[in-house]
C-alpha positions in Angstrom: 0.0 0.0 0.0 1.2 3.5 -0.8 0.4 6.6 1.2 2.1 9.3 -0.9 1.6 13.0 -0.3 0.3 13.5 -3.8 -2.4 10.8 -3.3 -3.5 12.4 0.0 -3.7 15.8 -1.6 -5.7 14.5 -4.5 -8.2 12.8 -2.2 -8.6 15.9 -0.1 -9.2 18.1 -3.1 -11.8 15.8 -4.4 -13.8 16.2 -1.1 -13.8 20.1 -1.1 -15.0 22.7 -3.6 -12.3 23.7 -6.1 -11.3 27.2 -5.4 -10.8 28.0 -9.0 -8.9 30.8 -10.8 -10.5 33.5 -8.6 -8.9 32.1 -5.5 -5.6 32.2 -7.3 -6.1 35.9 -8.1 -7.0 36.6 -4.5 -3.8 34.8 -3.3 -1.7 36.7 -5.8 -3.3 40.0 -4.8 -2.6 39.3 -1.1 1.0 38.4 -1.9 1.4 41.7 -3.7 -0.3 43.8 -1.1 1.3 42.1 1.9 4.8 41.8 0.4 5.0 38.1 0.6 8.5 36.8 0.2 11.8 38.7 0.4 13.6 40.6 -2.4 16.1 37.7 -2.6 13.2 35.3 -3.2 11.7 37.3 -6.0 11.5 35.5 -9.3 10.9 38.6 -11.4 11.1 42.4 -11.0 9.8 43.6 -14.3 7.9 46.9 -14.6 8.5 47.6 -10.9 6.5 44.6 -9.7 8.2 41.8 -7.8 6.8 38.2 -8.3 7.5 36.0 -5.3 9.2 32.7 -6.2 6.7 30.8 -4.2 3.8 32.4 -6.0 5.4 31.7 -9.3 5.8 28.0 -8.4 2.2 27.7 -7.1 1.0 29.3 -10.4 3.1 26.8 -12.4 1.6 23.9 -10.4 -1.9 25.2 -11.0 -1.6 25.9 -14.7 0.9 23.3 -15.9 0.9 20.7 -13.2 4.6 21.0 -12.5 6.9 23.2 -10.5 8.9 26.0 -12.0 12.1 24.0 -11.7 10.8 21.6 -14.3 9.5 24.2 -16.7 11.1 25.0 -20.0 12.5 28.5 -20.5 9.5 29.4 -22.8 7.0 28.1 -20.2 8.7 30.0 -17.4 8.6 33.2 -19.5 5.0 32.7 -20.4 3.9 32.1 -16.8 5.9 35.1 -15.5 4.2 37.3 -18.2 0.8 36.0 -17.1 1.5 36.8 -13.5 2.7 40.3 -14.3 -0.7 40.9 -15.9 -2.4 39.6 -12.8 -0.2 41.7 -10.5 -0.8 44.8 -12.6 -4.6 44.3 -12.4 -4.6 43.6 -8.6 -2.1 46.5 -7.9 -4.2 49.1 -9.8 -6.0 51.9 -8.0 -9.3 50.4 -9.2 -8.4 47.1 -7.5 -7.8 48.9 -4.2 -11.2 50.6 -4.6 -13.1 47.4 -5.4 -11.3 45.6 -2.6 -13.3 47.8 -0.1 -16.7 46.9 -1.4 -18.8 44.4 0.5 -19.3 42.1 -2.4 -15.5 41.7 -3.1 -14.7 41.5 0.6 -17.2 38.6 0.9 -15.8 36.8 -2.2 -12.2 37.3 -0.9 -13.1 35.9 2.5 -14.9 32.9 0.9 -11.9 32.2 -1.3 -9.5 32.6 1.6 -11.4 30.1 3.7 -11.7 27.7 0.7 -8.0 27.7 0.2 -7.3 27.3 3.9 -9.9 24.5 4.3 -8.2 22.7 1.4 -4.8 23.1 3.0 -6.0 21.9 6.4 -7.8 18.8 4.8 -4.7 17.9 2.8 -2.4 18.2 5.8 -4.8 16.1 8.0 -4.8 13.3 5.4 -1.1 13.4 5.1 -0.8 13.0 8.8 -3.5 10.4 9.0 -3.3 8.3 5.9 -5.5 5.3 5.3 -3.8 2.1 6.6 -4.0 -1.3 5.0 -5.9 -2.6 8.1 -8.5 0.1 7.6 -8.8 -0.6 3.9 -9.2 -4.3 4.5 -11.8 -3.7 7.1 -13.8 -1.6 4.7 -13.3 -4.2 2.0 -14.7 -6.9 4.3 -17.6 -4.7 5.2 -18.5 -4.0 1.6 -18.0 -7.5 0.3 -20.2 -8.8 3.1 -23.0 -6.8 1.4 -22.4 -8.3 -2.0 -25.7 -8.8 -3.7 -27.1 -12.2 -4.6 -27.2 -13.2 -8.3 -29.8 -15.2 -10.0 -30.0 -17.3 -13.1 -33.5 -17.4 -14.6 -35.7 -17.9 -17.6 -39.1 -16.2 -18.3 -42.0 -16.4 -20.7 -43.4 -13.0 -21.6 -47.0 -12.6 -22.9 -49.4 -9.8 -23.3 -52.2 -10.8 -20.9 -52.7 -12.2 -17.4 -54.9 -14.9 -18.8 -52.2 -16.1 -21.2 -49.7 -16.2 -18.4 -52.1 -18.2 -16.2 -52.7 -20.6 -19.0 -48.9 -21.2 -19.3 -48.6 -21.9 -15.6 -51.4 -24.4 -15.9 -49.4 -26.2 -18.6 -46.3 -26.2 -16.5 -48.3 -27.6 -13.6 -49.3 -30.4 -16.0 -45.7 -31.2 -16.8 -44.9 -29.0 -19.9 -41.3 -28.1 -20.5 -40.5 -24.5 -19.6 -37.9 -24.1 -22.3 -40.1 -25.3 -25.1 -43.1 -23.2 -23.9 -40.8 -20.1 -23.9 -39.7 -20.8 -27.4 -43.2 -21.3 -28.6 -45.1 -18.6 -26.6 -42.8 -15.9 -25.3 -43.0 -12.5 -27.1 -39.8 -11.3 -25.5 -36.3 -11.2 -27.2 -35.2 -14.2 -25.1 -37.9 -16.4 -26.4 -35.9 -18.1 -29.1 -33.3 -19.2 -26.5 -36.0 -20.7 -24.2 -36.4 -17.5 -22.2 -32.8 -17.6 -20.9 -31.8 -14.4 -19.1 -28.4 -15.7 -17.8 -27.0 -14.5 -14.5 -28.0 -11.1 -13.2 -28.2 -9.0 -10.1 -31.6 -7.7 -8.9 -30.9 -4.1 -9.8 -30.5 -5.0 -13.5 -34.2 -5.9 -13.7 -37.4 -4.0 -13.0 -38.4 -4.2 -9.3 -41.5 -6.4 -10.0 -39.4 -9.0 -11.8 -36.5 -8.9 -9.3 -38.8 -9.3 -6.3 -40.6 -12.2 -7.9 -37.3 -14.0 -8.7 -36.0 -13.4 -5.1 -39.2 -14.9 -3.7 -38.7 -18.2 -5.6 -36.6 -21.2 -4.6 -34.0 -22.5 -7.0 -35.7 -24.7 -9.6 -39.2 -23.3 -9.0 -41.4 -21.2 -11.3 -43.9 -18.5 -10.4 -47.2 -19.8 -9.2 -49.1 -16.7 -10.4 -48.4 -14.3 -13.3 -46.0 -11.4 -12.6 -46.8 -8.1 -14.2 -44.2 -5.4 -15.2 -44.2 -2.6 -17.6 -43.3 -5.0 -20.4 -46.3 -7.3 -19.9 -47.0 -10.5 -18.0 -44.2 -12.9 -17.0 -43.9 -16.5 -16.0 -40.5 -16.9 -14.3 -38.3 -19.9 -13.7 -35.5 -19.4 -11.2 -32.8 -21.9 -12.2 -30.0 -21.1 -9.8 -28.6 -18.5 -7.4 -25.3 -17.5 -5.9 -23.5 -14.7 -4.1 -21.8 -12.3 -6.5 -18.1 -12.5 -6.5 -16.4 -9.3 -5.2 -13.3 -7.9 -7.0 -9.9 -8.8 -5.6 -8.7 -6.4 -2.8 -5.7 -5.4 -4.9 -7.8 -4.2 -7.8 -9.9 -1.8 -5.7 -7.1 -0.6 -3.4 -7.1 3.0 -4.6 -10.9 3.3 -4.3 -10.8 1.8 -0.8 -8.0 4.3 0.1 -10.1 7.2 -1.0 -13.2 6.0 0.8 -11.3 5.5 4.1 -9.7 8.9 3.8 -13.1 10.4 3.1 -14.5 8.8 6.2 -11.6 10.1 8.3 -12.0 13.6 6.9 -15.7 13.6 7.6 -15.1 12.4 11.2 -12.5 15.1 11.7 -14.8 17.8 10.3 -17.6 16.6 12.6 -15.3 16.7 15.6 -14.2 20.3 14.7 -17.8 21.4 14.3 -18.7 19.8 17.6 -15.9 21.6 19.4 -17.1 24.9 17.8 -20.7 24.4 19.0 -19.6 23.6 22.6 
């Protein structure tokens, strides 16, 4: 099992609202106004505006998915140029004016909290990664709920009377497969009404409930109605569905465990805040 930082960060981000480009603008504006970083850390100082190296790196990660140290000279120049545009806009007198309005203040506060919430969630999952024991416990929990599968045949006709007549023939010893081939109006008729193996959710509820109520080898004692018509059903066999191997669902289990952990952590924080 792996518990990499990047995996934890991805899982956390998937559980929170993406802050989007606006949040980045807010961050950049804050860095400009608050003088984030020292002069020695500046990545650019064109047009009298200093771009902090950390901000440049964050922008590269957001736009290109890689740090500035891995960027080509052309990519680096392009990202710097884009940041200078953003800095120019957020450093303008109009930006200072708009920053004092209630609407912009509210948006900036919302974006600030979104960024901070994402950072806290990511840090929490990095410090509390999903363990293999937790993942296996969740796997056992979920596979214990694996649905039952059925193998069945049916004969589909248009009326209740026709279905009742077929049941009477079966009671008299008629062969189900031959009756299906002869009488069924459904697409499975030519194959003797064979539906193969299926889980209940694949069929309409009326049909699935009727199949579940039968014993293996038994056919329905009364016609079963669905949106497709009237059915006579033969349940041939049943089994528990086979769950996928643990190894094939490891990443999904990891994300589910981390989601539970994060939800519990948030509930704890909210409880502390309400006390």
